[in-house]
N, CA, C and O atoms as a Tripos MOL2 file, in Angstrom:
@<TRIPOS>MOLECULE
protein
  304   303    76     0     0
PROTEIN
NO_CHARGES

@<TRIPOS>ATOM
      1 N         -17.2010   -1.7420  -12.8250 N.3       1 MET1
      2 CA        -15.9830   -1.5720  -12.0600 C.3       1 MET1
      3 C         -14.7990   -1.4540  -13.0030 C.2       1 MET1
      4 O         -14.7780   -2.0540  -14.0780 O.2       1 MET1
      5 N         -13.8190   -0.6750  -12.5840 N.am      2 THR2
      6 CA        -12.6340   -0.4950  -13.4060 C.3       2 THR2
      7 C         -11.5690   -1.5160  -13.0500 C.2       2 THR2
      8 O         -11.5640   -2.0640  -11.9470 O.2       2 THR2
      9 N         -10.6690   -1.7680  -13.9860 N.am      3 SER3
     10 CA         -9.5730   -2.7090  -13.7530 C.3       3 SER3
     11 C          -8.2680   -1.9790  -14.0190 C.2       3 SER3
     12 O          -8.0830   -1.3790  -15.0780 O.2       3 SER3
     13 N          -7.3720   -2.0340  -13.0540 N.am      4 MET4
     14 CA         -6.1110   -1.3390  -13.2140 C.3       4 MET4
     15 C          -4.9550   -2.2800  -12.9220 C.2       4 MET4
     16 O          -5.1300   -3.3530  -12.3440 O.2       4 MET4
     17 N          -3.7620   -1.8480  -13.3400 N.am      5 ARG5
     18 CA         -2.5390   -2.6210  -13.1080 C.3       5 ARG5
     19 C          -2.0370   -2.3290  -11.6960 C.2       5 ARG5
     20 O          -1.8580   -1.1710  -11.3180 O.2       5 ARG5
     21 N          -1.8130   -3.3980  -10.9190 N.am      6 VAL6
     22 CA         -1.3570   -3.2650   -9.5390 C.3       6 VAL6
     23 C          -0.0480   -4.0360   -9.3840 C.2       6 VAL6
     24 O           0.0600   -5.1870   -9.8070 O.2       6 VAL6
     25 N           0.9370   -3.3930   -8.7780 N.am      7 THR7
     26 CA          2.1910   -4.0560   -8.4320 C.3       7 THR7
     27 C           2.2380   -4.1770   -6.9160 C.2       7 THR7
     28 O           2.1560   -3.1780   -6.2030 O.2       7 THR7
     29 N           2.3710   -5.4030   -6.4310 N.am      8 ILE8
     30 CA          2.3880   -5.6620   -4.9950 C.3       8 ILE8
     31 C           3.8310   -5.9250   -4.5730 C.2       8 ILE8
     32 O           4.4800   -6.8620   -5.0390 O.2       8 ILE8
     33 N           4.3030   -5.0770   -3.6880 N.am      9 LEU9
     34 CA          5.6800   -5.1690   -3.2230 C.3       9 LEU9
     35 C           5.7430   -5.8710   -1.8830 C.2       9 LEU9
     36 O           4.7270   -5.8900   -1.1890 O.2       9 LEU9
     37 N           6.8310   -6.4370   -1.4750 N.am     10 PRO10
     38 CA          8.1560   -6.2970   -2.0630 C.3      10 PRO10
     39 C           8.4570   -7.2750   -3.1900 C.2      10 PRO10
     40 O           9.5190   -7.1690   -3.8040 O.2      10 PRO10
     41 N           7.5740   -8.2200   -3.4890 N.am     11 ASP11
     42 CA          7.8620   -9.2490   -4.4930 C.3      11 ASP11
     43 C           7.6520   -8.7870   -5.9310 C.2      11 ASP11
     44 O           7.9910   -9.5100   -6.8680 O.2      11 ASP11
     45 N           7.0900   -7.5750   -6.1180 N.am     12 ARG12
     46 CA          6.7900   -7.0100   -7.4410 C.3      12 ARG12
     47 C           5.8190   -7.8770   -8.2290 C.2      12 ARG12
     48 O           5.8880   -7.9480   -9.4560 O.2      12 ARG12
     49 N           4.9130   -8.5350   -7.5130 N.am     13 GLU13
     50 CA          3.8620   -9.3290   -8.1510 C.3      13 GLU13
     51 C           2.8980   -8.3780   -8.8510 C.2      13 GLU13
     52 O           2.4510   -7.4000   -8.2520 O.2      13 GLU13
     53 N           2.5700   -8.6570  -10.1240 N.am     14 ARG14
     54 CA          1.6830   -7.7830  -10.9030 C.3      14 ARG14
     55 C           0.3370   -8.4590  -11.1230 C.2      14 ARG14
     56 O           0.2550   -9.6450  -11.4440 O.2      14 ARG14
     57 N          -0.7250   -7.6590  -10.9390 N.am     15 LYS15
     58 CA         -2.0810   -8.1650  -11.1350 C.3      15 LYS15
     59 C          -2.9290   -7.0810  -11.7940 C.2      15 LYS15
     60 O          -2.6720   -5.8890  -11.6270 O.2      15 LYS15
     61 N          -3.9360   -7.5080  -12.5400 N.am     16 ASP16
     62 CA         -4.9830   -6.6040  -13.0030 C.3      16 ASP16
     63 C          -6.1480   -6.8080  -12.0510 C.2      16 ASP16
     64 O          -6.6490   -7.9220  -11.9010 O.2      16 ASP16
     65 N          -6.5800   -5.7290  -11.4070 N.am     17 VAL17
     66 CA         -7.6040   -5.8260  -10.3690 C.3      17 VAL17
     67 C          -8.7240   -4.8480  -10.6800 C.2      17 VAL17
     68 O          -8.4720   -3.7040  -11.0580 O.2      17 VAL17
     69 N          -9.9600   -5.3000  -10.5200 N.am     18 ALA18
     70 CA        -11.1300   -4.4390  -10.6900 C.3      18 ALA18
     71 C         -11.5190   -3.8760   -9.3300 C.2      18 ALA18
     72 O         -11.8340   -4.6210   -8.4030 O.2      18 ALA18
     73 N         -11.4910   -2.5370   -9.2230 N.am     19 ALA19
     74 CA        -11.8660   -1.8880   -7.9710 C.3      19 ALA19
     75 C         -12.2170   -0.4300   -8.2580 C.2      19 ALA19
     76 O         -11.6140    0.1990   -9.1270 O.2      19 ALA19
     77 N         -13.1870    0.0990   -7.5320 N.am     20 ARG20
     78 CA        -13.5960    1.4980   -7.7120 C.3      20 ARG20
     79 C         -12.7990    2.4510   -6.8400 C.2      20 ARG20
     80 O         -12.5270    3.5840   -7.2390 O.2      20 ARG20
     81 N         -12.4230    1.9980   -5.6530 N.am     21 THR21
     82 CA        -11.6880    2.8470   -4.7190 C.3      21 THR21
     83 C         -10.4810    2.0900   -4.1740 C.2      21 THR21
     84 O         -10.3450    0.8820   -4.3640 O.2      21 THR21
     85 N          -9.6170    2.8210   -3.4980 N.am     22 VAL22
     86 CA         -8.4570    2.2020   -2.8620 C.3      22 VAL22
     87 C          -8.9160    1.1760   -1.8240 C.2      22 VAL22
     88 O          -8.3360    0.0950   -1.7220 O.2      22 VAL22
     89 N          -9.9530    1.5090   -1.0570 N.am     23 GLY23
     90 CA        -10.4840    0.5630   -0.0720 C.3      23 GLY23
     91 C         -10.9620   -0.7240   -0.7280 C.2      23 GLY23
     92 O         -10.7030   -1.8160   -0.2220 O.2      23 GLY23
     93 N         -11.6640   -0.5960   -1.8630 N.am     24 ASP24
     94 CA        -12.1240   -1.7820   -2.6070 C.3      24 ASP24
     95 C         -10.9350   -2.5980   -3.1020 C.2      24 ASP24
     96 O         -10.9610   -3.8280   -3.0660 O.2      24 ASP24
     97 N          -9.8970   -1.9130   -3.5630 N.am     25 LEU25
     98 CA         -8.7040   -2.5950   -4.0580 C.3      25 LEU25
     99 C          -8.0730   -3.4540   -2.9730 C.2      25 LEU25
    100 O          -7.7850   -4.6310   -3.1910 O.2      25 LEU25
    101 N          -7.8600   -2.8620   -1.8050 N.am     26 LEU26
    102 CA         -7.2440   -3.6100   -0.7100 C.3      26 LEU26
    103 C          -8.1210   -4.7750   -0.2720 C.2      26 LEU26
    104 O          -7.6180   -5.8580    0.0260 O.2      26 LEU26
    105 N          -9.4280   -4.5550   -0.2340 N.am     27 LYS27
    106 CA        -10.3480   -5.6330    0.1460 C.3      27 LYS27
    107 C         -10.2910   -6.7750   -0.8690 C.2      27 LYS27
    108 O         -10.2660   -7.9460   -0.4880 O.2      27 LYS27
    109 N         -10.2710   -6.4370   -2.1520 N.am     28 THR28
    110 CA        -10.1940   -7.4520   -3.2100 C.3      28 THR28
    111 C          -8.9050   -8.2610   -3.1040 C.2      28 THR28
    112 O          -8.8990   -9.4680   -3.3440 O.2      28 THR28
    113 N          -7.8160   -7.5880   -2.7440 N.am     29 LEU29
    114 CA         -6.5250   -8.2720   -2.5990 C.3      29 LEU29
    115 C          -6.3980   -9.0080   -1.2680 C.2      29 LEU29
    116 O          -5.4390   -9.7510   -1.0610 O.2      29 LEU29
    117 N          -7.3630   -8.8050   -0.3590 N.am     30 GLY30
    118 CA         -7.3050   -9.4540    0.9490 C.3      30 GLY30
    119 C          -6.2660   -8.8390    1.8630 C.2      30 GLY30
    120 O          -5.7040   -9.5220    2.7200 O.2      30 GLY30
    121 N          -6.0020   -7.5300    1.6820 N.am     31 LEU31
    122 CA         -4.9820   -6.8410    2.4660 C.3      31 LEU31
    123 C          -5.6300   -5.8440    3.4130 C.2      31 LEU31
    124 O          -6.6130   -5.1940    3.0550 O.2      31 LEU31
    125 N          -5.0930   -5.7210    4.6040 N.am     32 HIS32
    126 CA         -5.6260   -4.8080    5.6120 C.3      32 HIS32
    127 C          -5.1330   -3.3910    5.3280 C.2      32 HIS32
    128 O          -3.9460   -3.1860    5.0740 O.2      32 HIS32
    129 N          -6.0300   -2.4200    5.3710 N.am     33 SER33
    130 CA         -5.6640   -1.0460    5.0220 C.3      33 SER33
    131 C          -4.7000   -0.4100    6.0150 C.2      33 SER33
    132 O          -3.9720    0.5130    5.6500 O.2      33 SER33
    133 N          -4.6780   -0.8770    7.2570 N.am     34 ASP34
    134 CA         -3.7350   -0.3360    8.2330 C.3      34 ASP34
    135 C          -2.3270   -0.8920    8.0560 C.2      34 ASP34
    136 O          -1.3790   -0.3820    8.6540 O.2      34 ASP34
    137 N          -2.1840   -1.9260    7.2430 N.am     35 ALA35
    138 CA         -0.8850   -2.5720    7.0830 C.3      35 ALA35
    139 C          -0.2830   -2.3730    5.6960 C.2      35 ALA35
    140 O           0.7900   -2.8980    5.4030 O.2      35 ALA35
    141 N          -0.9890   -1.5950    4.8190 N.am     36 HIS36
    142 CA         -0.5010   -1.4070    3.4500 C.3      36 HIS36
    143 C          -0.7550    0.0180    2.9740 C.2      36 HIS36
    144 O          -1.7490    0.6420    3.3430 O.2      36 HIS36
    145 N           0.1550    0.5180    2.1530 N.am     37 LEU37
    146 CA          0.0120    1.8100    1.5040 C.3      37 LEU37
    147 C          -0.2260    1.5850    0.0200 C.2      37 LEU37
    148 O           0.3830    0.7050   -0.5880 O.2      37 LEU37
    149 N          -1.1140    2.3870   -0.5600 N.am     38 VAL38
    150 CA         -1.3350    2.3440   -2.0010 C.3      38 VAL38
    151 C          -0.7840    3.6510   -2.5680 C.2      38 VAL38
    152 O          -1.1370    4.7390   -2.1130 O.2      38 VAL38
    153 N           0.0930    3.5200   -3.5750 N.am     39 ILE39
    154 CA          0.8030    4.6730   -4.1150 C.3      39 ILE39
    155 C           0.5560    4.7590   -5.6210 C.2      39 ILE39
    156 O           0.6650    3.7720   -6.3490 O.2      39 ILE39
    157 N           0.2170    5.9890   -6.0690 N.am     40 ARG40
    158 CA          0.0350    6.2650   -7.4980 C.3      40 ARG40
    159 C           0.9060    7.4750   -7.8320 C.2      40 ARG40
    160 O           0.7190    8.5540   -7.2700 O.2      40 ARG40
    161 N           1.8540    7.2930   -8.7450 N.am     41 ARG41
    162 CA          2.7660    8.3760   -9.1600 C.3      41 ARG41
    163 C           3.3410    9.1260   -7.9550 C.2      41 ARG41
    164 O           3.2610   10.3520   -7.8880 O.2      41 ARG41
    165 N           3.9080    8.3990   -7.0200 N.am     42 GLU42
    166 CA          4.5770    8.9430   -5.8300 C.3      42 GLU42
    167 C           3.6300    9.6200   -4.8470 C.2      42 GLU42
    168 O           4.0910   10.3400   -3.9610 O.2      42 GLU42
    169 N           2.3270    9.4120   -4.9740 N.am     43 GLU43
    170 CA          1.3430    9.9780   -4.0510 C.3      43 GLU43
    171 C           0.6840    8.8450   -3.2590 C.2      43 GLU43
    172 O           0.1720    7.8890   -3.8410 O.2      43 GLU43
    173 N           0.7020    8.9600   -1.9400 N.am     44 ILE44
    174 CA          0.0330    7.9790   -1.0880 C.3      44 ILE44
    175 C          -1.4640    8.2620   -1.1300 C.2      44 ILE44
    176 O          -1.8950    9.3920   -0.9030 O.2      44 ILE44
    177 N          -2.2490    7.2350   -1.4190 N.am     45 LEU45
    178 CA         -3.6930    7.3850   -1.5760 C.3      45 LEU45
    179 C          -4.4400    6.9240   -0.3290 C.2      45 LEU45
    180 O          -4.0380    5.9590    0.3210 O.2      45 LEU45
    181 N          -5.5140    7.6050   -0.0030 N.am     46 THR46
    182 CA         -6.3810    7.1910    1.1020 C.3      46 THR46
    183 C          -7.4550    6.2490    0.5810 C.2      46 THR46
    184 O          -7.6750    6.1470   -0.6260 O.2      46 THR46
    185 N          -8.1220    5.5620    1.5050 N.am     47 ARG47
    186 CA         -9.1020    4.5280    1.1450 C.3      47 ARG47
    187 C         -10.2330    5.0280    0.2530 C.2      47 ARG47
    188 O         -10.7790    4.2570   -0.5370 O.2      47 ARG47
    189 N         -10.5930    6.3050    0.3660 N.am     48 ASP48
    190 CA        -11.7520    6.8230   -0.3590 C.3      48 ASP48
    191 C         -11.4370    7.3210   -1.7720 C.2      48 ASP48
    192 O         -12.3530    7.7190   -2.4920 O.2      48 ASP48
    193 N         -10.1780    7.3100   -2.1840 N.am     49 ILE49
    194 CA         -9.7910    7.8050   -3.5060 C.3      49 ILE49
    195 C         -10.3250    6.8680   -4.5830 C.2      49 ILE49
    196 O         -10.1650    5.6500   -4.5040 O.2      49 ILE49
    197 N         -10.9690    7.4670   -5.5980 N.am     50 ARG50
    198 CA        -11.4820    6.6870   -6.7320 C.3      50 ARG50
    199 C         -10.3420    6.3270   -7.6810 C.2      50 ARG50
    200 O          -9.4120    7.1070   -7.8840 O.2      50 ARG50
    201 N         -10.4350    5.1360   -8.2520 N.am     51 LEU51
    202 CA         -9.4350    4.6380   -9.1910 C.3      51 LEU51
    203 C         -10.0490    4.5270  -10.5800 C.2      51 LEU51
    204 O         -11.2620    4.3680  -10.7230 O.2      51 LEU51
    205 N          -9.2030    4.6130  -11.6030 N.am     52 THR52
    206 CA         -9.6640    4.4520  -12.9830 C.3      52 THR52
    207 C          -8.9010    3.3070  -13.6360 C.2      52 THR52
    208 O          -7.8960    2.8310  -13.1090 O.2      52 THR52
    209 N          -9.3970    2.8730  -14.7980 N.am     53 ASP53
    210 CA         -8.7320    1.7650  -15.4770 C.3      53 ASP53
    211 C          -7.3750    2.1670  -16.0480 C.2      53 ASP53
    212 O          -6.5930    1.2980  -16.4330 O.2      53 ASP53
    213 N          -7.0780    3.4690  -16.1110 N.am     54 GLU54
    214 CA         -5.7570    3.9130  -16.5580 C.3      54 GLU54
    215 C          -4.7290    3.9250  -15.4300 C.2      54 GLU54
    216 O          -3.5320    4.0650  -15.6810 O.2      54 GLU54
    217 N          -5.1910    3.7800  -14.1890 N.am     55 ASP55
    218 CA         -4.2790    3.8560  -13.0460 C.3      55 ASP55
    219 C          -3.3240    2.6700  -12.9970 C.2      55 ASP55
    220 O          -3.6820    1.5330  -13.3040 O.2      55 ASP55
    221 N          -2.0990    2.9830  -12.5980 N.am     56 GLU56
    222 CA         -1.1140    1.9670  -12.2430 C.3      56 GLU56
    223 C          -0.6800    2.3040  -10.8340 C.2      56 GLU56
    224 O          -0.1230    3.3750  -10.5900 O.2      56 GLU56
    225 N          -0.9300    1.3970   -9.9040 N.am     57 VAL57
    226 CA         -0.6210    1.6630   -8.5010 C.3      57 VAL57
    227 C           0.3080    0.5910   -7.9490 C.2      57 VAL57
    228 O           0.4120   -0.5160   -8.4760 O.2      57 VAL57
    229 N           0.9770    0.9680   -6.8690 N.am     58 GLU58
    230 CA          1.8120    0.0200   -6.1330 C.3      58 GLU58
    231 C           1.2290   -0.1330   -4.7420 C.2      58 GLU58
    232 O           0.7360    0.8300   -4.1540 O.2      58 GLU58
    233 N           1.2870   -1.3500   -4.2200 N.am     59 VAL59
    234 CA          0.8440   -1.6250   -2.8590 C.3      59 VAL59
    235 C           2.0750   -2.0270   -2.0560 C.2      59 VAL59
    236 O           2.7360   -3.0210   -2.3580 O.2      59 VAL59
    237 N           2.3660   -1.2360   -1.0300 N.am     60 TRP60
    238 CA          3.5340   -1.4470   -0.1810 C.3      60 TRP60
    239 C           3.0970   -1.8630    1.2120 C.2      60 TRP60
    240 O           2.1620   -1.2810    1.7620 O.2      60 TRP60
    241 N           3.7540   -2.8560    1.7930 N.am     61 PRO61
    242 CA          3.4710   -3.1750    3.1930 C.3      61 PRO61
    243 C           4.0700   -2.1010    4.0960 C.2      61 PRO61
    244 O           5.1520   -1.5810    3.8220 O.2      61 PRO61
    245 N           3.3640   -1.7780    5.1660 N.am     62 VAL62
    246 CA          3.8860   -0.8410    6.1510 C.3      62 VAL62
    247 C           4.8600   -1.6080    7.0320 C.2      62 VAL62
    248 O           4.5300   -2.6680    7.5650 O.2      62 VAL62
    249 N           6.0640   -1.0620    7.1800 N.am     63 ILE63
    250 CA          7.0860   -1.7390    7.9670 C.3      63 ILE63
    251 C           7.4660   -0.8350    9.1320 C.2      63 ILE63
    252 O           7.8000    0.3350    8.9460 O.2      63 ILE63
    253 N           7.4120   -1.3920   10.3190 N.am     64 SER64
    254 CA          7.8540   -0.6260   11.4850 C.3      64 SER64
    255 C           8.9650   -1.4170   12.1630 C.2      64 SER64
    256 O           9.0440   -2.6420   12.0680 O.2      64 SER64
    257 N           9.8080   -0.6750   12.8420 N.am     65 GLY65
    258 CA         10.9480   -1.3350   13.4810 C.3      65 GLY65
    259 C          11.1360   -0.8490   14.8860 C.2      65 GLY65
    260 O          10.2620   -0.2070   15.4700 O.2      65 GLY65
    261 N          12.2820   -1.1620   15.4160 N.am     66 GLY66
    262 CA         12.6100   -0.7750   16.7850 C.3      66 GLY66
    263 C          12.8020    0.7220   16.9120 C.2      66 GLY66
    264 O          12.8910    1.4390   15.9160 O.2      66 GLY66
    265 N          12.8640    1.1710   18.1220 N.am     67 GLY67
    266 CA         13.0460    2.5820   18.3980 C.3      67 GLY67
    267 C          14.4980    3.0040   18.3200 C.2      67 GLY67
    268 O          15.3920    2.1930   18.0780 O.2      67 GLY67
    269 N          14.7080    4.2750   18.5290 N.am     68 LEU68
    270 CA         16.0590    4.8150   18.5530 C.3      68 LEU68
    271 C          16.7490    4.4170   19.8440 C.2      68 LEU68
    272 O          16.0880    4.2090   20.8620 O.2      68 LEU68
    273 N          18.0560    4.3100   19.8160 N.am     69 PRO69
    274 CA         18.7530    3.9830   21.0610 C.3      69 PRO69
    275 C          18.5410    5.0970   22.0710 C.2      69 PRO69
    276 O          18.4320    6.2640   21.6970 O.2      69 PRO69
    277 N          18.4830    4.7500   23.3260 N.am     70 SER70
    278 CA         18.2600    5.7610   24.3600 C.3      70 SER70
    279 C          19.4950    6.6200   24.5290 C.2      70 SER70
    280 O          20.6250    6.1430   24.4270 O.2      70 SER70
    281 N          19.2590    7.8970   24.7910 N.am     71 ILE71
    282 CA         20.3460    8.8420   24.9940 C.3      71 ILE71
    283 C          20.6730    8.8760   26.4830 C.2      71 ILE71
    284 O          19.7800    9.0040   27.3210 O.2      71 ILE71
    285 N          21.9260    8.7630   26.7980 N.am     72 GLY72
    286 CA         22.3460    8.8030   28.2020 C.3      72 GLY72
    287 C          22.0440    7.5170   28.9470 C.2      72 GLY72
    288 O          22.1190    7.4730   30.1750 O.2      72 GLY72
    289 N          21.7070    6.4830   28.2160 N.am     73 GLY73
    290 CA         21.4270    5.2030   28.8720 C.3      73 GLY73
    291 C          22.7110    4.5400   29.3280 C.2      73 GLY73
    292 O          23.7960    4.8800   28.8560 O.2      73 GLY73
    293 N          22.5900    3.6200   30.2210 N.am     74 SER74
    294 CA         23.7830    2.9320   30.7180 C.3      74 SER74
    295 C          24.2060    1.8730   29.7280 C.2      74 SER74
    296 O          23.3700    1.2530   29.0720 O.2      74 SER74
    297 N          25.4970    1.6680   29.6230 N.am     75 GLU75
    298 CA         26.0320    0.6290   28.7600 C.3      75 GLU75
    299 C          26.5440   -0.5010   29.6060 C.2      75 GLU75
    300 O          27.1110   -0.2830   30.6760 O.2      75 GLU75
    301 N          26.3460   -1.7040   29.1300 N.am     76 ALA76
    302 CA         26.7860   -2.8750   29.8940 C.3      76 ALA76
    303 C          28.2260   -3.1830   29.6430 C.2      76 ALA76
    304 O          28.7610   -4.1380   30.2070 O.2      76 ALA76
@<TRIPOS>BOND
     1     1     2 1
     2     2     3 1
     3     3     4 2
     4     3     5 am
     5     5     6 1
     6     6     7 1
     7     7     8 2
     8     7     9 am
     9     9    10 1
    10    10    11 1
    11    11    12 2
    12    11    13 am
    13    13    14 1
    14    14    15 1
    15    15    16 2
    16    15    17 am
    17    17    18 1
    18    18    19 1
    19    19    20 2
    20    19    21 am
    21    21    22 1
    22    22    23 1
    23    23    24 2
    24    23    25 am
    25    25    26 1
    26    26    27 1
    27    27    28 2
    28    27    29 am
    29    29    30 1
    30    30    31 1
    31    31    32 2
    32    31    33 am
    33    33    34 1
    34    34    35 1
    35    35    36 2
    36    35    37 am
    37    37    38 1
    38    38    39 1
    39    39    40 2
    40    39    41 am
    41    41    42 1
    42    42    43 1
    43    43    44 2
    44    43    45 am
    45    45    46 1
    46    46    47 1
    47    47    48 2
    48    47    49 am
    49    49    50 1
    50    50    51 1
    51    51    52 2
    52    51    53 am
    53    53    54 1
    54    54    55 1
    55    55    56 2
    56    55    57 am
    57    57    58 1
    58    58    59 1
    59    59    60 2
    60    59    61 am
    61    61    62 1
    62    62    63 1
    63    63    64 2
    64    63    65 am
    65    65    66 1
    66    66    67 1
    67    67    68 2
    68    67    69 am
    69    69    70 1
    70    70    71 1
    71    71    72 2
    72    71    73 am
    73    73    74 1
    74    74    75 1
    75    75    76 2
    76    75    77 am
    77    77    78 1
    78    78    79 1
    79    79    80 2
    80    79    81 am
    81    81    82 1
    82    82    83 1
    83    83    84 2
    84    83    85 am
    85    85    86 1
    86    86    87 1
    87    87    88 2
    88    87    89 am
    89    89    90 1
    90    90    91 1
    91    91    92 2
    92    91    93 am
    93    93    94 1
    94    94    95 1
    95    95    96 2
    96    95    97 am
    97    97    98 1
    98    98    99 1
    99    99   100 2
   100    99   101 am
   101   101   102 1
   102   102   103 1
   103   103   104 2
   104   103   105 am
   105   105   106 1
   106   106   107 1
   107   107   108 2
   108   107   109 am
   109   109   110 1
   110   110   111 1
   111   111   112 2
   112   111   113 am
   113   113   114 1
   114   114   115 1
   115   115   116 2
   116   115   117 am
   117   117   118 1
   118   118   119 1
   119   119   120 2
   120   119   121 am
   121   121   122 1
   122   122   123 1
   123   123   124 2
   124   123   125 am
   125   125   126 1
   126   126   127 1
   127   127   128 2
   128   127   129 am
   129   129   130 1
   130   130   131 1
   131   131   132 2
   132   131   133 am
   133   133   134 1
   134   134   135 1
   135   135   136 2
   136   135   137 am
   137   137   138 1
   138   138   139 1
   139   139   140 2
   140   139   141 am
   141   141   142 1
   142   142   143 1
   143   143   144 2
   144   143   145 am
   145   145   146 1
   146   146   147 1
   147   147   148 2
   148   147   149 am
   149   149   150 1
   150   150   151 1
   151   151   152 2
   152   151   153 am
   153   153   154 1
   154   154   155 1
   155   155   156 2
   156   155   157 am
   157   157   158 1
   158   158   159 1
   159   159   160 2
   160   159   161 am
   161   161   162 1
   162   162   163 1
   163   163   164 2
   164   163   165 am
   165   165   166 1
   166   166   167 1
   167   167   168 2
   168   167   169 am
   169   169   170 1
   170   170   171 1
   171   171   172 2
   172   171   173 am
   173   173   174 1
   174   174   175 1
   175   175   176 2
   176   175   177 am
   177   177   178 1
   178   178   179 1
   179   179   180 2
   180   179   181 am
   181   181   182 1
   182   182   183 1
   183   183   184 2
   184   183   185 am
   185   185   186 1
   186   186   187 1
   187   187   188 2
   188   187   189 am
   189   189   190 1
   190   190   191 1
   191   191   192 2
   192   191   193 am
   193   193   194 1
   194   194   195 1
   195   195   196 2
   196   195   197 am
   197   197   198 1
   198   198   199 1
   199   199   200 2
   200   199   201 am
   201   201   202 1
   202   202   203 1
   203   203   204 2
   204   203   205 am
   205   205   206 1
   206   206   207 1
   207   207   208 2
   208   207   209 am
   209   209   210 1
   210   210   211 1
   211   211   212 2
   212   211   213 am
   213   213   214 1
   214   214   215 1
   215   215   216 2
   216   215   217 am
   217   217   218 1
   218   218   219 1
   219   219   220 2
   220   219   221 am
   221   221   222 1
   222   222   223 1
   223   223   224 2
   224   223   225 am
   225   225   226 1
   226   226   227 1
   227   227   228 2
   228   227   229 am
   229   229   230 1
   230   230   231 1
   231   231   232 2
   232   231   233 am
   233   233   234 1
   234   234   235 1
   235   235   236 2
   236   235   237 am
   237   237   238 1
   238   238   239 1
   239   239   240 2
   240   239   241 am
   241   241   242 1
   242   242   243 1
   243   243   244 2
   244   243   245 am
   245   245   246 1
   246   246   247 1
   247   247   248 2
   248   247   249 am
   249   249   250 1
   250   250   251 1
   251   251   252 2
   252   251   253 am
   253   253   254 1
   254   254   255 1
   255   255   256 2
   256   255   257 am
   257   257   258 1
   258   258   259 1
   259   259   260 2
   260   259   261 am
   261   261   262 1
   262   262   263 1
   263   263   264 2
   264   263   265 am
   265   265   266 1
   266   266   267 1
   267   267   268 2
   268   267   269 am
   269   269   270 1
   270   270   271 1
   271   271   272 2
   272   271   273 am
   273   273   274 1
   274   274   275 1
   275   275   276 2
   276   275   277 am
   277   277   278 1
   278   278   279 1
   279   279   280 2
   280   279   281 am
   281   281   282 1
   282   282   283 1
   283   283   284 2
   284   283   285 am
   285   285   286 1
   286   286   287 1
   287   287   288 2
   288   287   289 am
   289   289   290 1
   290   290   291 1
   291   291   292 2
   292   291   293 am
   293   293   294 1
   294   294   295 1
   295   295   296 2
   296   295   297 am
   297   297   298 1
   298   298   299 1
   299   299   300 2
   300   299   301 am
   301   301   302 1
   302   302   303 1
   303   303   304 2
@<TRIPOS>SUBSTRUCTURE
     1 MET1         2 RESIDUE 1 A MET
     2 THR2         6 RESIDUE 1 A THR
     3 SER3        10 RESIDUE 1 A SER
     4 MET4        14 RESIDUE 1 A MET
     5 ARG5        18 RESIDUE 1 A ARG
     6 VAL6        22 RESIDUE 1 A VAL
     7 THR7        26 RESIDUE 1 A THR
     8 ILE8        30 RESIDUE 1 A ILE
     9 LEU9        34 RESIDUE 1 A LEU
    10 PRO10       38 RESIDUE 1 A PRO
    11 ASP11       42 RESIDUE 1 A ASP
    12 ARG12       46 RESIDUE 1 A ARG
    13 GLU13       50 RESIDUE 1 A GLU
    14 ARG14       54 RESIDUE 1 A ARG
    15 LYS15       58 RESIDUE 1 A LYS
    16 ASP16       62 RESIDUE 1 A ASP
    17 VAL17       66 RESIDUE 1 A VAL
    18 ALA18       70 RESIDUE 1 A ALA
    19 ALA19       74 RESIDUE 1 A ALA
    20 ARG20       78 RESIDUE 1 A ARG
    21 THR21       82 RESIDUE 1 A THR
    22 VAL22       86 RESIDUE 1 A VAL
    23 GLY23       90 RESIDUE 1 A GLY
    24 ASP24       94 RESIDUE 1 A ASP
    25 LEU25       98 RESIDUE 1 A LEU
    26 LEU26      102 RESIDUE 1 A LEU
    27 LYS27      106 RESIDUE 1 A LYS
    28 THR28      110 RESIDUE 1 A THR
    29 LEU29      114 RESIDUE 1 A LEU
    30 GLY30      118 RESIDUE 1 A GLY
    31 LEU31      122 RESIDUE 1 A LEU
    32 HIS32      126 RESIDUE 1 A HIS
    33 SER33      130 RESIDUE 1 A SER
    34 ASP34      134 RESIDUE 1 A ASP
    35 ALA35      138 RESIDUE 1 A ALA
    36 HIS36      142 RESIDUE 1 A HIS
    37 LEU37      146 RESIDUE 1 A LEU
    38 VAL38      150 RESIDUE 1 A VAL
    39 ILE39      154 RESIDUE 1 A ILE
    40 ARG40      158 RESIDUE 1 A ARG
    41 ARG41      162 RESIDUE 1 A ARG
    42 GLU42      166 RESIDUE 1 A GLU
    43 GLU43      170 RESIDUE 1 A GLU
    44 ILE44      174 RESIDUE 1 A ILE
    45 LEU45      178 RESIDUE 1 A LEU
    46 THR46      182 RESIDUE 1 A THR
    47 ARG47      186 RESIDUE 1 A ARG
    48 ASP48      190 RESIDUE 1 A ASP
    49 ILE49      194 RESIDUE 1 A ILE
    50 ARG50      198 RESIDUE 1 A ARG
    51 LEU51      202 RESIDUE 1 A LEU
    52 THR52      206 RESIDUE 1 A THR
    53 ASP53      210 RESIDUE 1 A ASP
    54 GLU54      214 RESIDUE 1 A GLU
    55 ASP55      218 RESIDUE 1 A ASP
    56 GLU56      222 RESIDUE 1 A GLU
    57 VAL57      226 RESIDUE 1 A VAL
    58 GLU58      230 RESIDUE 1 A GLU
    59 VAL59      234 RESIDUE 1 A VAL
    60 TRP60      238 RESIDUE 1 A TRP
    61 PRO61      242 RESIDUE 1 A PRO
    62 VAL62      246 RESIDUE 1 A VAL
    63 ILE63      250 RESIDUE 1 A ILE
    64 SER64      254 RESIDUE 1 A SER
    65 GLY65      258 RESIDUE 1 A GLY
    66 GLY66      262 RESIDUE 1 A GLY
    67 GLY67      266 RESIDUE 1 A GLY
    68 LEU68      270 RESIDUE 1 A LEU
    69 PRO69      274 RESIDUE 1 A PRO
    70 SER70      278 RESIDUE 1 A SER
    71 ILE71      282 RESIDUE 1 A ILE
    72 GLY72      286 RESIDUE 1 A GLY
    73 GLY73      290 RESIDUE 1 A GLY
    74 SER74      294 RESIDUE 1 A SER
    75 GLU75      298 RESIDUE 1 A GLU
    76 ALA76      302 RESIDUE 1 A ALA
């Protein structure tokens, strides 16, 4: 297995992690793939992408928020 440098955001925690794929990486870190993005050189990676020991990746939590204000809605 390869070991690469991983930065986990938003805290910028750095770890060296051994993983063959993005899916393996998230599993090793105990993170759910639907709740985190793995990024390498500004490219979002899917679970099946193979990783190498030269890779430096960032793991970002997926953040969702409220919707847009309604148009034409009544104001109180």
